[in-house]
DOZA-644176 format. One record per residue (C-alpha): chain; z, y, x. Coordinates in steps of 0.02 Angstrom, whole numbers, plus 50000, padded with zeros to 5 digits. Each point is the difference from the previous one (the first is absolute). Layout:
<node chain="A" up="Z" north="Y" east="X"/>
...
This chain:
<node chain="A" up="49998" north="49999" east="50001"/>
<node chain="A" up="49957" north="50172" east="50067"/>
<node chain="A" up="50126" north="50133" east="50030"/>
<node chain="A" up="49993" north="50145" east="49879"/>
<node chain="A" up="50026" north="50173" east="50068"/>
<node chain="A" up="50076" north="50147" east="49908"/>
<node chain="A" up="49926" north="50172" east="50019"/>
<node chain="A" up="50051" north="50181" east="50007"/>
<node chain="A" up="49877" north="50138" east="49954"/>
<node chain="A" up="50053" north="50158" east="50085"/>
<node chain="A" up="49992" north="50166" east="49910"/>
<node chain="A" up="49847" north="50060" east="50099"/>
<node chain="A" up="49902" north="49846" east="49947"/>
<node chain="A" up="50056" north="50020" east="49820"/>
<node chain="A" up="49947" north="50179" east="50000"/>
<node chain="A" up="49827" north="49949" east="50064"/>
<node chain="A" up="49985" north="49870" east="49863"/>
<node chain="A" up="50046" north="50122" east="49863"/>
<node chain="A" up="49850" north="50111" east="50049"/>
<node chain="A" up="49869" north="49861" east="49981"/>
<node chain="A" up="49895" north="49946" east="49853"/>
<node chain="A" up="50077" north="49856" east="49901"/>
<node chain="A" up="49869" north="49877" east="50053"/>
<node chain="A" up="50041" north="50029" east="50185"/>
<node chain="A" up="50186" north="49988" east="49966"/>
<node chain="A" up="49976" north="49830" east="49916"/>
<node chain="A" up="49898" north="49934" east="50150"/>
<node chain="A" up="50124" north="50064" east="50128"/>
<node chain="A" up="50153" north="49934" east="49908"/>
<node chain="A" up="49914" north="49828" east="49983"/>
<node chain="A" up="49970" north="49999" east="50189"/>
<node chain="A" up="50181" north="50048" east="50033"/>
<node chain="A" up="50056" north="49852" east="49893"/>
<node chain="A" up="49888" north="49880" east="50095"/>
<node chain="A" up="50089" north="50057" east="50159"/>
<node chain="A" up="50162" north="49927" east="49929"/>
<node chain="A" up="49932" north="49826" east="50024"/>
<node chain="A" up="49910" north="50034" east="50162"/>
<node chain="A" up="50036" north="50162" east="50095"/>
<node chain="A" up="49871" north="49957" east="50133"/>
<node chain="A" up="49839" north="49967" east="49903"/>
<node chain="A" up="49838" north="49969" east="50093"/>
<node chain="A" up="49943" north="50182" east="49976"/>
<node chain="A" up="50162" north="50082" east="50068"/>
<node chain="A" up="49994" north="50092" east="50162"/>
<node chain="A" up="50142" north="50046" east="50118"/>
<node chain="A" up="50032" north="50188" east="50016"/>
<node chain="A" up="49983" north="50059" east="50179"/>
<node chain="A" up="50154" north="50088" east="50067"/>
<node chain="A" up="50103" north="49954" east="49846"/>
<node chain="A" up="50118" north="49853" east="50028"/>
<node chain="A" up="49991" north="49876" east="49857"/>
<node chain="A" up="49875" north="50106" east="49909"/>
<node chain="A" up="49846" north="49931" east="49909"/>
<node chain="A" up="49863" north="50060" east="49887"/>
<node chain="A" up="49893" north="49921" east="49866"/>
<node chain="A" up="49855" north="50070" east="49903"/>
<node chain="A" up="49984" north="50000" east="49816"/>
<node chain="A" up="49836" north="50076" east="49940"/>
<node chain="A" up="49990" north="50178" east="50063"/>
<node chain="A" up="50184" north="50000" east="50051"/>
<node chain="A" up="50113" north="49944" east="50143"/>
<node chain="A" up="50175" north="49939" east="49977"/>
<node chain="A" up="50112" north="50023" east="50153"/>
<node chain="A" up="50156" north="49893" east="50011"/>
<node chain="A" up="50129" north="49918" east="50112"/>
<node chain="A" up="50073" north="49823" east="49990"/>
<node chain="A" up="50178" north="49967" east="50055"/>
<node chain="A" up="50091" north="49838" east="49957"/>
<node chain="A" up="49963" north="49973" east="49815"/>
<node chain="A" up="49958" north="50182" east="49956"/>
<node chain="A" up="49834" north="50091" east="49988"/>
<node chain="A" up="50013" north="50189" east="50011"/>
<node chain="A" up="49848" north="50092" east="49930"/>
<node chain="A" up="50005" north="50171" east="50082"/>
<node chain="A" up="49829" north="50075" east="49977"/>
<node chain="A" up="49844" north="49984" east="49888"/>
<node chain="A" up="49844" north="50098" east="50029"/>
<node chain="A" up="49810" north="50005" east="50003"/>
<node chain="A" up="49916" north="49881" east="50122"/>
<node chain="A" up="49870" north="50125" east="50061"/>
<node chain="A" up="50130" north="50137" east="50027"/>
<node chain="A" up="50106" north="50000" east="50156"/>
<node chain="A" up="50134" north="50097" east="49904"/>
<node chain="A" up="50081" north="49834" east="49957"/>
<node chain="A" up="50046" north="49980" east="50184"/>
<node chain="A" up="50074" north="50175" east="50025"/>
<node chain="A" up="50185" north="50023" east="50011"/>
<node chain="A" up="50037" north="49816" east="50035"/>
């Protein structure tokens, strides 16, 4: 049986979600829930210079997160083609 992870969505990520269209919110939330079963899917990439940091893409958006023990911390959500998602890490 696979280990299930709990997750925390930080206020900055929640704020980003609130500003999106409902269809994008639904896609991103679905992707976040899939991370509960496997926080290291095939399409995840390690963030350079950010210990324990990863990113996954969902449509036009990136989800940035860390994994420690049995917790996933979603700390940033932003457009894929916009480097703004990587600012202030």
